[in-house]
Backbone as a printed PyTorch tensor [residue, N CA C, xyz], in Angstrom:
tensor([[[-36.7120,  -6.5230,   2.5690],
         [-35.4750,  -6.4540,   1.8160],
         [-34.6830,  -7.7380,   2.0200]],

        [[-34.0790,  -8.2180,   0.9290],
         [-33.2990,  -9.4490,   1.0000],
         [-31.9830,  -9.2040,   1.7340]],

        [[-31.5440, -10.2400,   2.4340],
         [-30.2550, -10.1010,   3.1010],
         [-29.1150, -10.3320,   2.1010]],

        [[-27.9350, -10.0410,   2.5100],
         [-26.7620, -10.1040,   1.6370],
         [-26.5730, -11.4930,   1.0400]],

        [[-26.6770, -12.5290,   1.8480],
         [-26.4770, -13.8950,   1.3630],
         [-27.4910, -14.2700,   0.2910]],

        [[-28.7410, -13.8480,   0.4680],
         [-29.7720, -14.1490,  -0.5210],
         [-29.5080, -13.4000,  -1.8270]],

        [[-29.0360, -12.1630,  -1.7330],
         [-28.7150, -11.3940,  -2.9490],
         [-27.5600, -12.0370,  -3.7030]],

        [[-26.5490, -12.5280,  -2.9750],
         [-25.4230, -13.2090,  -3.6200],
         [-25.9100, -14.4790,  -4.3050]],

        [[-26.7630, -15.2310,  -3.6380],
         [-27.2940, -16.4630,  -4.2300],
         [-28.1150, -16.1490,  -5.4840]],

        [[-28.9310, -15.1110,  -5.4320],
         [-29.7280, -14.7190,  -6.5980],
         [-28.8420, -14.3090,  -7.7650]],

        [[-27.7910, -13.5410,  -7.4880],
         [-26.8690, -13.1110,  -8.5460],
         [-26.1010, -14.3030,  -9.1230]],

        [[-25.6850, -15.2300,  -8.2730],
         [-24.9730, -16.4140,  -8.7540],
         [-25.8850, -17.2620,  -9.6410]],

        [[-27.1400, -17.4130,  -9.2590],
         [-28.0850, -18.1810, -10.0750],
         [-28.3260, -17.4850, -11.4130]],

        [[-28.4240, -16.1550, -11.4050],
         [-28.6140, -15.4090, -12.6530],
         [-27.3890, -15.5580, -13.5560]],

        [[-26.1930, -15.5160, -12.9730],
         [-24.9700, -15.6950, -13.7470],
         [-24.9360, -17.0880, -14.3590]],

        [[-25.3170, -18.0940, -13.5840],
         [-25.3550, -19.4680, -14.0790],
         [-26.2800, -19.5600, -15.2960]],

        [[-27.4760, -18.9810, -15.1870],
         [-28.4330, -19.0290, -16.2950],
         [-27.8810, -18.3380, -17.5370]],

        [[-27.1690, -17.2230, -17.3600],
         [-26.5750, -16.5060, -18.4990],
         [-25.4670, -17.3280, -19.1570]],

        [[-24.6290, -17.9580, -18.3560],
         [-23.4980, -18.7050, -18.8970],
         [-23.9010, -20.0280, -19.5300]],

        [[-24.8300, -20.7370, -18.9010],
         [-25.1420, -22.0910, -19.3230],
         [-26.5210, -22.2460, -19.9550]],

        [[-27.3520, -21.1980, -19.9280],
         [-28.6660, -21.2460, -20.5720],
         [-29.6770, -22.1400, -19.8820]],

        [[-29.4620, -22.4340, -18.6380],
         [-30.3930, -23.2760, -17.8720],
         [-30.2670, -22.9370, -16.3990]],

        [[-31.2720, -23.3040, -15.6090],
         [-31.1730, -23.0460, -14.1670],
         [-30.0490, -23.8740, -13.5490]],

        [[-29.5090, -23.4090, -12.4340],
         [-28.4470, -24.1790, -11.7780],
         [-28.9540, -25.5690, -11.3970]],

        [[-28.1610, -26.6120, -11.6560],
         [-28.5980, -27.9650, -11.3210],
         [-28.4980, -28.2710,  -9.8320]],

        [[-27.8500, -27.3860,  -9.1090],
         [-27.6800, -27.6160,  -7.6780],
         [-28.3710, -26.5050,  -6.9000]],

        [[-28.8780, -26.8330,  -5.7610],
         [-29.4300, -25.8340,  -4.8510],
         [-28.3650, -25.6090,  -3.8040]],

        [[-27.6280, -24.5280,  -3.9790],
         [-26.5000, -24.2610,  -3.0950],
         [-26.4860, -22.7920,  -2.7190]],

        [[-25.6780, -22.4700,  -1.7280],
         [-25.5320, -21.0590,  -1.3790],
         [-24.7190, -20.3570,  -2.4660]],

        [[-24.7310, -19.0390,  -2.4600],
         [-24.0830, -18.2400,  -3.4860],
         [-22.6110, -18.5420,  -3.6760]],

        [[-21.8000, -18.5350,  -2.6040],
         [-20.3680, -18.8180,  -2.7790],
         [-20.0900, -20.1920,  -3.3890]],

        [[-20.8670, -21.2040,  -3.0210],
         [-20.6730, -22.5420,  -3.5850],
         [-21.0000, -22.5410,  -5.0730]],

        [[-22.0860, -21.8480,  -5.4390],
         [-22.4710, -21.7740,  -6.8370],
         [-21.4200, -21.0040,  -7.6520]],

        [[-20.9080, -19.9050,  -7.1070],
         [-19.8700, -19.1410,  -7.7990],
         [-18.6050, -19.9730,  -7.9670]],

        [[-18.2800, -20.7750,  -6.9710],
         [-17.1130, -21.6590,  -7.0700],
         [-17.3090, -22.6640,  -8.2020]],

        [[-18.5020, -23.2420,  -8.3160],
         [-18.7850, -24.1900,  -9.4000],
         [-18.6960, -23.5100, -10.7600]],

        [[-19.1690, -22.2690, -10.8470],
         [-19.1060, -21.5150, -12.1050],
         [-17.6610, -21.2580, -12.4950]],

        [[-16.8710, -20.7420, -11.5710],
         [-15.5000, -20.3820, -11.9150],
         [-14.6420, -21.6040, -12.2350]],

        [[-14.9250, -22.7250, -11.6180],
         [-14.1660, -23.9420, -11.9190],
         [-14.4940, -24.4760, -13.3120]],

        [[-15.6760, -24.1610, -13.8380],
         [-16.0720, -24.6780, -15.1540],
         [-15.5980, -23.7820, -16.2970]],

        [[-15.1390, -22.5800, -15.9970],
         [-14.6920, -21.6670, -17.0450],
         [-13.2520, -21.9790, -17.4450]],

        [[-12.8960, -21.7380, -18.7140],
         [-11.5140, -21.9820, -19.1220],
         [-10.5670, -20.9820, -18.4690]],

        [[ -9.3610, -21.4450, -18.2020],
         [ -8.3610, -20.5490, -17.6320],
         [ -7.7930, -19.6760, -18.7340]],

        [[ -7.5350, -18.4310, -18.4130],
         [ -6.9940, -17.4800, -19.3730],
         [ -5.6340, -16.9960, -18.8900]],

        [[ -4.7030, -16.8180, -19.8100],
         [ -3.4230, -16.2160, -19.4840],
         [ -3.5960, -14.6980, -19.4220]],

        [[ -2.7360, -14.0430, -18.7130],
         [ -2.7860, -12.5930, -18.5880],
         [ -1.4600, -12.0010, -19.0440]],

        [[ -1.5350, -10.8170, -19.6380],
         [ -0.3260, -10.0790, -19.9480],
         [ -0.4150,  -8.7190, -19.2620]],

        [[  0.6240,  -7.9500, -19.3690],
         [  0.6740,  -6.6640, -18.6790],
         [  0.1080,  -5.5460, -19.5310]],

        [[ -0.4890,  -4.5650, -18.8980],
         [ -1.0420,  -3.3820, -19.5490],
         [ -0.3200,  -2.1610, -18.9960]],

        [[  0.1210,  -1.2840, -19.8720],
         [  0.8180,  -0.0730, -19.4310],
         [ -0.1990,   1.0210, -19.1220]],

        [[  0.0420,   1.7890, -18.0720],
         [ -0.8130,   2.9010, -17.7030],
         [  0.0460,   3.9830, -17.0650]],

        [[ -0.2030,   5.2500, -17.4230],
         [  0.5730,   6.3220, -16.7970],
         [  0.1850,   6.5480, -15.3340]],

        [[ -0.9360,   5.9700, -14.8930],
         [ -1.4390,   6.2210, -13.5450],
         [ -1.1400,   5.1020, -12.5500]],

        [[ -0.7640,   3.9390, -13.0490],
         [ -0.4810,   2.8020, -12.1790],
         [  0.8770,   2.2100, -12.5310]],

        [[  1.4700,   1.5800, -11.5750],
         [  2.7200,   0.8690, -11.8420],
         [  2.4110,  -0.3340, -12.7370]],

        [[  3.2770,  -0.6330, -13.6760],
         [  3.0110,  -1.7530, -14.5840],
         [  2.7360,  -3.0720, -13.8570]],

        [[  3.3650,  -3.2900, -12.7290],
         [  3.1590,  -4.5430, -12.0060],
         [  1.7800,  -4.6280, -11.3560]],

        [[  1.0280,  -3.5440, -11.3250],
         [ -0.2810,  -3.5380, -10.6770],
         [ -1.4270,  -3.8660, -11.6270]],

        [[ -1.1650,  -3.9850, -12.9250],
         [ -2.2430,  -4.1530, -13.8940],
         [ -2.0850,  -5.4760, -14.6320]],

        [[ -3.1330,  -6.2700, -14.6680],
         [ -3.2080,  -7.4820, -15.4800],
         [ -4.4880,  -7.4250, -16.2850]],

        [[ -4.4620,  -8.0150, -17.4580],
         [ -5.6770,  -8.1290, -18.2720],
         [ -5.5540,  -9.4020, -19.0950]],

        [[ -6.6740,  -9.9500, -19.5680],
         [ -6.5900, -11.1600, -20.3840],
         [ -5.8210, -10.9070, -21.6650]],

        [[ -5.0410, -11.8600, -22.0840],
         [ -4.3620, -11.7690, -23.3660],
         [ -5.3730, -11.9470, -24.4780]],

        [[ -5.1510, -11.3320, -25.6010],
         [ -6.0280, -11.5090, -26.7530],
         [ -5.9190, -12.9470, -27.2160]],

        [[ -7.0540, -13.5860, -27.4530],
         [ -7.0210, -14.9640, -27.8960],
         [ -6.6530, -15.0200, -29.3730]],

        [[ -6.1770, -16.1590, -29.8020],
         [ -5.7870, -16.3250, -31.1990],
         [ -6.9960, -16.2930, -32.1220]],

        [[ -8.1950, -16.5390, -31.5750],
         [ -9.4170, -16.5600, -32.3740],
         [-10.0100, -15.2000, -32.6050]],

        [[ -9.5680, -14.1560, -31.8760],
         [-10.1950, -12.8520, -32.0340],
         [ -9.4510, -11.9580, -32.9760]]])
């Protein structure tokens, strides 16, 4: 059975392939690869979502983009 670090690295590599359509260009541990992925994604603004079960200040979600 794979250890936790290897599973994280495998998942990060799979995410990279899904997002960019190619294998990761770097051979790095999972957290480093995830950091590279998240830094390359566009930043999104968040607005508030109302819920009867949670306080309004506890919920954030991406705002609808102007293109959708």
